[in-house]
C-alpha positions in Angstrom: 47.2 -15.3 -30.5 45.2 -12.4 -31.0 43.5 -10.4 -28.0 40.2 -11.3 -29.6 40.9 -15.2 -29.3 42.1 -14.8 -25.8 38.7 -12.5 -25.1 36.6 -15.2 -26.6 38.1 -18.0 -24.5 37.6 -15.8 -21.2 33.9 -15.0 -22.3 33.1 -18.9 -22.7 34.3 -19.9 -19.4 32.4 -17.2 -18.0 29.4 -18.2 -19.8 29.7 -21.7 -18.8 30.1 -20.9 -15.1 27.5 -18.4 -15.2 25.2 -21.2 -16.6 26.0 -23.4 -14.0 25.0 -20.7 -11.5 28.4 -19.7 -10.2 29.5 -15.8 -9.9 33.2 -16.4 -10.7 35.9 -13.9 -11.8 38.0 -15.2 -14.8 41.4 -13.6 -15.6 42.6 -14.8 -18.9 46.5 -14.3 -19.9 48.2 -15.4 -22.8 51.1 -17.9 -22.2 53.8 -19.5 -24.7 51.7 -22.7 -24.1 48.3 -20.9 -25.3 45.6 -19.2 -23.4 45.4 -19.5 -19.7 42.1 -18.5 -17.7 41.9 -18.4 -14.1 38.8 -18.7 -11.7 38.2 -17.5 -8.5 35.1 -16.3 -6.6 32.1 -17.7 -4.0 31.3 -21.4 -5.2 34.6 -21.8 -7.3 35.5 -25.0 -5.0 32.8 -26.8 -6.8 34.6 -27.3 -9.9 37.9 -28.9 -8.1 35.5 -31.2 -6.1 35.7 -35.0 -7.4 39.4 -34.8 -8.6 38.4 -31.5 -10.9 36.4 -33.3 -13.2 34.1 -30.3 -13.7 37.5 -28.3 -14.2 38.8 -30.6 -16.7 35.5 -30.9 -18.7 35.1 -26.9 -18.5 38.9 -26.7 -20.2 38.2 -29.7 -22.7 34.9 -27.4 -23.8 36.8 -24.3 -24.0 39.8 -26.0 -25.9 37.1 -27.5 -28.6 35.3 -24.1 -29.0 39.2 -22.4 -30.1 41.2 -25.4 -31.3 41.2 -24.6 -35.1 42.4 -20.8 -34.1 45.6 -22.5 -32.0 48.5 -23.4 -33.5 49.3 -26.9 -33.1 51.5 -27.0 -30.1 49.0 -24.3 -28.2 46.5 -25.7 -25.6 43.8 -23.9 -23.4 44.2 -24.2 -19.9 41.5 -23.3 -17.2 42.3 -23.4 -13.4 40.6 -22.6 -10.4 41.9 -21.7 -7.1 45.2 -23.2 -7.7 43.8 -26.5 -8.3 45.6 -27.4 -11.8 48.8 -25.7 -10.8 49.0 -27.8 -8.0 48.1 -31.0 -10.0 50.8 -30.0 -12.7 53.3 -29.8 -9.9 52.5 -32.9 -8.4 52.5 -34.8 -11.8 55.7 -33.4 -13.0 57.4 -34.4 -9.4 56.0 -37.8 -9.6 57.3 -38.2 -13.4 60.6 -37.2 -12.3 60.7 -39.6 -9.2 59.7 -42.7 -11.7 62.2 -41.3 -14.3 65.1 -41.9 -11.6 63.4 -45.0 -10.5 63.6 -46.2 -14.0 67.2 -45.1 -14.6 68.3 -46.8 -11.3 66.4 -50.3 -11.5 66.4 -50.5 -15.3 62.5 -51.5 -15.0 59.8 -49.6 -16.7 57.6 -47.4 -14.4 53.8 -47.0 -14.9 51.8 -43.8 -14.2 48.1 -43.6 -14.6 45.4 -43.9 -16.0 45.9 -40.4 -17.1 43.9 -38.0 -19.3 45.3 -36.3 -22.8 46.2 -33.1 -20.6 48.0 -35.1 -17.5 50.1 -37.4 -20.3 51.2 -34.3 -21.6 52.4 -32.6 -18.3 54.2 -36.1 -17.7 55.9 -36.4 -21.0 57.1 -33.0 -20.9 58.8 -33.5 -17.6 60.2 -36.8 -18.4 61.6 -35.2 -22.0 63.8 -33.0 -19.6 65.9 -35.6 -19.0 67.7 -37.3 -22.0 68.4 -40.6 -20.3 64.9 -41.5 -19.9 61.9 -42.0 -22.5 58.2 -42.0 -21.8 55.3 -43.6 -23.9 51.5 -43.7 -23.7 49.8 -46.9 -24.2 46.2 -47.9 -24.1 43.3 -47.3 -26.5 40.9 -45.4 -24.6 40.9 -41.7 -23.6 42.4 -42.3 -20.0 46.3 -44.1 -20.8 48.8 -45.1 -19.1 52.6 -43.5 -19.4 55.3 -46.2 -19.1 58.6 -44.4 -18.3 61.7 -46.3 -19.1 65.5 -45.6 -19.0 67.1 -44.9 -22.5 69.3 -47.9 -23.8 
Protein backbone atom coordinates (compact mmCIF):
# COMPACT_ATOMS: atom_id res chain seq x y z
CA UNK A 1 0.00 0.00 0.00
CA UNK A 2 1.32 3.40 -0.88
CA UNK A 3 1.98 6.29 1.46
CA UNK A 4 -0.40 8.32 -0.73
CA UNK A 5 -3.28 5.98 0.06
CA UNK A 6 -2.49 6.08 3.77
CA UNK A 7 -2.43 9.89 3.61
CA UNK A 8 -5.77 9.86 1.75
CA UNK A 9 -7.45 7.75 4.44
CA UNK A 10 -6.04 9.99 7.18
CA UNK A 11 -7.12 13.18 5.40
CA UNK A 12 -10.64 11.80 4.83
CA UNK A 13 -11.07 10.82 8.50
CA UNK A 14 -9.73 14.20 9.67
CA UNK A 15 -12.05 16.00 7.25
CA UNK A 16 -15.14 14.15 8.46
CA UNK A 17 -14.33 14.68 12.13
CA UNK A 18 -13.61 18.37 11.46
CA UNK A 19 -17.00 18.64 9.71
CA UNK A 20 -18.54 17.13 12.86
CA UNK A 21 -17.04 20.05 14.80
CA UNK A 22 -14.37 17.92 16.47
CA UNK A 23 -10.70 18.82 16.73
CA UNK A 24 -9.08 15.41 16.77
CA UNK A 25 -5.57 14.31 15.97
CA UNK A 26 -5.37 11.35 13.59
CA UNK A 27 -2.42 8.99 13.55
CA UNK A 28 -2.34 6.68 10.54
CA UNK A 29 -0.18 3.58 10.17
CA UNK A 30 -0.02 0.75 7.70
CA UNK A 31 -0.69 -2.70 9.17
CA UNK A 32 -0.69 -6.10 7.45
CA UNK A 33 -4.51 -5.92 7.54
CA UNK A 34 -4.64 -2.47 5.90
CA UNK A 35 -4.57 1.17 6.95
CA UNK A 36 -5.30 1.94 10.59
CA UNK A 37 -6.24 5.39 11.87
CA UNK A 38 -6.31 6.20 15.58
CA UNK A 39 -8.14 9.31 16.78
CA UNK A 40 -7.65 11.24 19.99
CA UNK A 41 -8.43 14.68 21.28
CA UNK A 42 -11.07 16.84 22.89
CA UNK A 43 -14.58 15.59 22.19
CA UNK A 44 -13.40 12.21 20.93
CA UNK A 45 -15.75 10.42 23.28
CA UNK A 46 -18.68 11.39 21.06
CA UNK A 47 -17.47 8.82 18.52
CA UNK A 48 -17.65 5.96 21.02
CA UNK A 49 -21.03 6.78 22.56
CA UNK A 50 -23.96 4.47 21.86
CA UNK A 51 -21.76 1.44 21.35
CA UNK A 52 -19.44 3.23 18.95
CA UNK A 53 -22.04 3.68 16.21
CA UNK A 54 -20.47 6.93 14.96
CA UNK A 55 -17.02 5.31 14.95
CA UNK A 56 -18.38 2.34 13.00
CA UNK A 57 -20.02 4.68 10.48
CA UNK A 58 -16.79 6.65 10.08
CA UNK A 59 -14.84 3.44 9.49
CA UNK A 60 -17.41 2.30 6.93
CA UNK A 61 -17.21 5.60 5.04
CA UNK A 62 -13.40 5.56 5.05
CA UNK A 63 -13.47 2.00 3.72
CA UNK A 64 -15.82 2.98 0.92
CA UNK A 65 -13.55 5.85 -0.15
CA UNK A 66 -10.51 3.61 -0.74
CA UNK A 67 -11.97 0.11 -1.20
CA UNK A 68 -11.01 -0.07 -4.87
CA UNK A 69 -7.37 0.62 -3.94
CA UNK A 70 -7.04 -2.14 -1.33
CA UNK A 71 -6.38 -5.77 -2.05
CA UNK A 72 -9.25 -8.12 -1.21
CA UNK A 73 -8.00 -9.01 2.26
CA UNK A 74 -7.21 -5.53 3.51
CA UNK A 75 -9.62 -3.38 5.51
CA UNK A 76 -9.55 0.17 6.84
CA UNK A 77 -9.67 0.35 10.62
CA UNK A 78 -10.56 3.49 12.55
CA UNK A 79 -10.20 3.54 16.33
CA UNK A 80 -10.81 6.22 18.92
CA UNK A 81 -9.61 6.24 22.52
CA UNK A 82 -8.80 2.51 22.24
CA UNK A 83 -12.50 1.66 21.87
CA UNK A 84 -12.14 -0.67 18.90
CA UNK A 85 -9.05 -2.35 20.34
CA UNK A 86 -11.01 -3.16 23.50
CA UNK A 87 -14.11 -4.26 21.61
CA UNK A 88 -12.04 -6.52 19.32
CA UNK A 89 -10.32 -8.14 22.30
CA UNK A 90 -13.71 -8.72 23.93
CA UNK A 91 -15.09 -10.31 20.73
CA UNK A 92 -12.05 -12.58 20.34
CA UNK A 93 -12.33 -13.68 23.96
CA UNK A 94 -16.07 -14.40 23.58
CA UNK A 95 -15.46 -16.33 20.34
CA UNK A 96 -12.81 -18.51 22.02
CA UNK A 97 -15.07 -19.09 25.02
CA UNK A 98 -17.98 -20.15 22.80
CA UNK A 99 -15.67 -22.35 20.70
CA UNK A 100 -14.59 -24.18 23.86
CA UNK A 101 -18.22 -24.53 24.94
CA UNK A 102 -19.16 -25.91 21.51
CA UNK A 103 -16.38 -28.50 21.77
CA UNK A 104 -17.33 -29.42 25.32
CA UNK A 105 -21.11 -29.69 24.78
CA UNK A 106 -21.30 -30.58 21.10
CA UNK A 107 -23.97 -27.89 20.68
CA UNK A 108 -23.82 -24.92 18.30
CA UNK A 109 -23.19 -21.61 19.99
CA UNK A 110 -24.64 -18.32 18.71
CA UNK A 111 -23.02 -14.90 18.83
CA UNK A 112 -24.66 -11.78 17.48
CA UNK A 113 -26.16 -9.98 15.81
CA UNK A 114 -22.87 -8.59 14.54
CA UNK A 115 -21.90 -6.19 11.76
CA UNK A 116 -19.47 -7.38 9.02
CA UNK A 117 -16.37 -6.08 10.80
CA UNK A 118 -17.30 -7.78 14.08
CA UNK A 119 -18.11 -11.05 12.28
CA UNK A 120 -14.68 -10.98 10.67
CA UNK A 121 -13.01 -10.61 14.08
CA UNK A 122 -15.01 -13.59 15.39
CA UNK A 123 -14.34 -15.78 12.33
CA UNK A 124 -10.59 -15.08 12.53
CA UNK A 125 -10.53 -15.94 16.25
CA UNK A 126 -12.44 -19.18 15.68
CA UNK A 127 -10.19 -20.11 12.74
CA UNK A 128 -7.22 -20.26 15.13
CA UNK A 129 -8.62 -23.56 16.47
CA UNK A 130 -8.90 -26.27 13.77
CA UNK A 131 -11.36 -28.30 15.87
CA UNK A 132 -14.15 -25.70 15.54
CA UNK A 133 -15.86 -23.89 12.69
CA UNK A 134 -17.89 -20.70 12.34
CA UNK A 135 -20.59 -19.62 9.93
CA UNK A 136 -22.59 -16.42 9.47
CA UNK A 137 -26.35 -16.77 9.16
CA UNK A 138 -29.01 -14.24 8.30
CA UNK A 139 -29.84 -12.12 5.31
CA UNK A 140 -29.42 -8.62 6.67
CA UNK A 141 -26.44 -6.36 7.40
CA UNK A 142 -26.37 -7.61 10.99
CA UNK A 143 -25.95 -11.39 11.11
CA UNK A 144 -25.45 -14.07 13.74
CA UNK A 145 -22.33 -16.23 13.87
CA UNK A 146 -22.75 -19.92 14.68
CA UNK A 147 -19.76 -21.65 16.25
CA UNK A 148 -19.68 -25.44 16.24
CA UNK A 149 -17.32 -28.32 16.84
CA UNK A 150 -15.99 -29.94 13.65
CA UNK A 151 -17.19 -33.49 13.14
